[in-house]
Structures are given as structure tokens and as C-alpha cells.
Backbone as JSON Lines, residues from 0, in Angstrom:
{"i":0,"aa":"M","n":[9.68,44.85,-26.26],"ca":[9.53,43.87,-27.32],"c":[10.91,43.38,-27.76]}
{"i":1,"aa":"S","n":[10.99,42.14,-28.1],"ca":[12.27,41.57,-28.51],"c":[12.48,41.76,-30.01]}
{"i":2,"aa":"E","n":[13.73,41.55,-30.44],"ca":[14.06,41.69,-31.86],"c":[13.35,40.66,-32.71]}
{"i":3,"aa":"S","n":[13.1,39.48,-32.17],"ca":[12.47,38.43,-32.95],"c":[10.99,38.71,-33.24]}
{"i":4,"aa":"T","n":[10.41,39.69,-32.57],"ca":[9.01,40.03,-32.81],"c":[8.81,40.54,-34.22]}
{"i":5,"aa":"F","n":[9.73,41.36,-34.71],"ca":[9.64,41.93,-36.05],"c":[10.8,41.43,-36.89]}
{"i":6,"aa":"K","n":[10.69,40.22,-37.39],"ca":[11.77,39.67,-38.21],"c":[11.88,40.42,-39.53]}
{"i":7,"aa":"E","n":[10.75,40.74,-40.14],"ca":[10.78,41.45,-41.4],"c":[9.52,42.29,-41.54]}
{"i":8,"aa":"L","n":[9.71,43.58,-41.71],"ca":[8.58,44.48,-41.92],"c":[8.4,44.74,-43.4]}
{"i":9,"aa":"E","n":[7.18,44.93,-43.82],"ca":[6.86,45.21,-45.21],"c":[6.12,46.54,-45.27]}
{"i":10,"aa":"A","n":[6.62,47.47,-46.07],"ca":[5.97,48.78,-46.19],"c":[4.67,48.65,-46.97]}
{"i":11,"aa":"S","n":[3.62,49.23,-46.46],"ca":[2.35,49.22,-47.19],"c":[2.01,50.62,-47.71]}
{"i":12,"aa":"E","n":[2.57,51.63,-47.05],"ca":[2.3,53.01,-47.44],"c":[3.53,53.86,-47.11]}
{"i":13,"aa":"L","n":[3.97,54.69,-48.07],"ca":[5.11,55.59,-47.87],"c":[4.76,56.96,-48.45]}
{"i":14,"aa":"F","n":[5.51,57.97,-48.04],"ca":[5.28,59.33,-48.52],"c":[5.92,59.51,-49.9]}
{"i":15,"aa":"C","n":[5.14,60.0,-50.86],"ca":[5.64,60.27,-52.21],"c":[5.98,61.76,-52.3]}
{"i":16,"aa":"P","n":[7.24,62.1,-52.59],"ca":[7.62,63.52,-52.67],"c":[7.0,64.23,-53.87]}
{"i":17,"aa":"K","n":[6.69,63.51,-54.91],"ca":[6.09,64.14,-56.1],"c":[4.59,64.4,-55.9]}
{"i":18,"aa":"C","n":[3.88,63.41,-55.35],"ca":[2.44,63.56,-55.11],"c":[2.15,64.35,-53.83]}
{"i":19,"aa":"Q","n":[3.17,64.49,-52.97],"ca":[3.05,65.22,-51.7],"c":[2.01,64.62,-50.75]}
{"i":20,"aa":"K","n":[1.96,63.29,-50.71],"ca":[1.04,62.61,-49.79],"c":[1.49,61.17,-49.6]}
{"i":21,"aa":"P","n":[1.04,60.54,-48.51],"ca":[1.31,59.11,-48.33],"c":[0.51,58.3,-49.34]}
{"i":22,"aa":"V","n":[1.15,57.32,-49.94],"ca":[0.5,56.51,-50.97],"c":[0.77,55.03,-50.7]}
{"i":23,"aa":"P","n":[-0.14,54.15,-51.12],"ca":[0.17,52.72,-51.06],"c":[1.31,52.45,-52.05]}
{"i":24,"aa":"V","n":[2.15,51.48,-51.77],"ca":[3.32,51.27,-52.61],"c":[3.25,49.96,-53.38]}
{"i":25,"aa":"R","n":[3.98,49.94,-54.5],"ca":[4.19,48.72,-55.27],"c":[5.63,48.3,-55.06]}
{"i":26,"aa":"K","n":[5.86,47.04,-54.83],"ca":[7.21,46.51,-54.61],"c":[7.68,45.87,-55.91]}
{"i":27,"aa":"K","n":[8.87,46.29,-56.37],"ca":[9.41,45.8,-57.64],"c":[10.84,45.31,-57.4]}
{"i":28,"aa":"L","n":[11.15,44.12,-57.89],"ca":[12.51,43.59,-57.78],"c":[13.43,44.43,-58.64]}
{"i":29,"aa":"L","n":[14.46,44.99,-58.03],"ca":[15.37,45.89,-58.73],"c":[16.66,45.18,-59.13]}
{"i":30,"aa":"L","n":[17.3,44.51,-58.18],"ca":[18.58,43.83,-58.43],"c":[18.65,42.52,-57.65]}
{"i":31,"aa":"V","n":[19.33,41.55,-58.23],"ca":[19.65,40.32,-57.51],"c":[21.14,40.39,-57.21]}
{"i":32,"aa":"L","n":[21.47,40.58,-55.95],"ca":[22.85,40.76,-55.51],"c":[23.32,39.55,-54.73]}
{"i":33,"aa":"P","n":[24.65,39.36,-54.62],"ca":[25.15,38.23,-53.82],"c":[24.7,38.3,-52.36]}
{"i":34,"aa":"E","n":[24.55,39.51,-51.82],"ca":[24.14,39.64,-50.41],"c":[22.62,39.63,-50.23]}
{"i":35,"aa":"G","n":[21.85,39.62,-51.31],"ca":[20.39,39.56,-51.2],"c":[19.7,40.25,-52.35]}
{"i":36,"aa":"D","n":[18.39,40.21,-52.35],"ca":[17.6,40.84,-53.4],"c":[17.26,42.27,-53.0]}
{"i":37,"aa":"K","n":[17.44,43.22,-53.92],"ca":[17.13,44.62,-53.65],"c":[15.82,44.97,-54.34]}
{"i":38,"aa":"Y","n":[14.88,45.5,-53.55],"ca":[13.56,45.87,-54.05],"c":[13.4,47.38,-54.04]}
{"i":39,"aa":"D","n":[12.61,47.89,-54.96],"ca":[12.3,49.31,-55.05],"c":[10.81,49.46,-54.76]}
{"i":40,"aa":"Y","n":[10.47,50.43,-53.91],"ca":[9.07,50.74,-53.64],"c":[8.67,51.92,-54.51]}
{"i":41,"aa":"L","n":[7.59,51.75,-55.29],"ca":[7.15,52.76,-56.24],"c":[5.77,53.3,-55.9]}
{"i":42,"aa":"C","n":[5.58,54.58,-56.19],"ca":[4.26,55.2,-56.07],"c":[3.38,54.66,-57.19]}
{"i":43,"aa":"P","n":[2.18,54.19,-56.91],"ca":[1.33,53.64,-57.96],"c":[0.74,54.7,-58.89]}
{"i":44,"aa":"Y","n":[0.81,55.97,-58.5],"ca":[0.21,57.03,-59.3],"c":[1.2,57.67,-60.27]}
{"i":45,"aa":"C","n":[2.45,57.93,-59.81],"ca":[3.42,58.62,-60.65],"c":[4.68,57.8,-60.91]}
{"i":46,"aa":"S","n":[4.78,56.6,-60.34],"ca":[5.91,55.68,-60.48],"c":[7.23,56.22,-59.94]}
{"i":47,"aa":"T","n":[7.17,57.2,-59.04],"ca":[8.37,57.71,-58.39],"c":[8.85,56.69,-57.35]}
{"i":48,"aa":"S","n":[10.16,56.5,-57.28],"ca":[10.72,55.62,-56.25],"c":[10.6,56.31,-54.9]}
{"i":49,"aa":"V","n":[9.98,55.62,-53.94],"ca":[9.78,56.19,-52.61],"c":[10.57,55.45,-51.54]}
{"i":50,"aa":"G","n":[11.35,54.44,-51.93],"ca":[12.17,53.72,-50.98],"c":[12.73,52.44,-51.57]}
{"i":51,"aa":"T","n":[13.71,51.86,-50.88],"ca":[14.3,50.59,-51.29],"c":[14.45,49.68,-50.08]}
{"i":52,"aa":"K","n":[14.62,48.41,-50.36],"ca":[14.81,47.42,-49.29],"c":[15.63,46.27,-49.85]}
{"i":53,"aa":"T","n":[16.59,45.8,-49.06],"ca":[17.38,44.63,-49.44],"c":[17.03,43.49,-48.5]}
{"i":54,"aa":"I","n":[16.62,42.38,-49.09],"ca":[16.27,41.19,-48.31],"c":[17.42,40.21,-48.45]}
{"i":55,"aa":"S","n":[18.06,39.9,-47.34],"ca":[19.26,39.07,-47.38],"c":[19.07,37.7,-46.74]}
{"i":56,"aa":"Q","n":[17.88,37.22,-46.66],"ca":[17.63,35.94,-46.02],"c":[17.5,34.82,-47.04]}
{"i":57,"aa":"R","n":[18.28,34.91,-48.1],"ca":[18.28,33.83,-49.08],"c":[19.27,32.76,-48.64]}
{"i":58,"aa":"P","n":[18.91,31.51,-48.82],"ca":[19.89,30.47,-48.48],"c":[21.05,30.5,-49.48]}
{"i":59,"aa":"Q","n":[22.25,30.26,-48.98],"ca":[23.43,30.22,-49.85],"c":[23.36,28.98,-50.72]}
{"i":60,"aa":"P","n":[23.69,29.12,-52.02],"ca":[23.67,27.94,-52.88],"c":[24.74,26.95,-52.45]}
{"i":61,"aa":"Q","n":[24.41,25.68,-52.54],"ca":[25.36,24.64,-52.17],"c":[25.84,23.95,-53.44]}
{"i":62,"aa":"I","n":[27.13,23.77,-53.51],"ca":[27.72,23.08,-54.66],"c":[28.12,21.69,-54.21]}
{"i":63,"aa":"I","n":[27.6,20.72,-54.91],"ca":[27.91,19.33,-54.58],"c":[28.73,18.75,-55.72]}
{"i":64,"aa":"I","n":[29.92,18.28,-55.39],"ca":[30.8,17.7,-56.39],"c":[30.9,16.2,-56.1]}
{"i":65,"aa":"T","n":[30.55,15.42,-57.09],"ca":[30.67,13.96,-56.93],"c":[31.73,13.45,-57.88]}
{"i":66,"aa":"S","n":[32.41,12.42,-57.46],"ca":[33.44,11.87,-58.34],"c":[33.15,10.44,-58.71]}
């Protein structure tokens, strides 16, 4: 399989260390950084963070100066 097959994967279930089982996850925006948005994956039962992901495919802002 080529790299372009999986451009971006989205977690639907991760292991929660507190609940001791795989759980469906909630994705929450954690930080807006210059290199991309950082998301936190949370357990829906105990709200423990079970992972993070940074998405860096945001277009760079363009500044247009007119005189």
C-alpha cells in the first residue's frame, strides 16, 4: 500500500488505563499552534486522556498588503 492511501487516520477506540479496557474516544481541541491544531482523545466514561494528535494540514495565512 502506498503512503497516499492513509492520508489521515482518526482514532475511534483507544485503551483507557484507568478503565482498563478499550473505549470509544471523544476528540477535543487542546491547543492551536503555529504548526497545527493539537487534539486530545478522552475516555467518555472517566475523561482520562488516552492520546493526542496534531493536525498540521492547515493552510498558511496569507497577508495581502495594498498601497
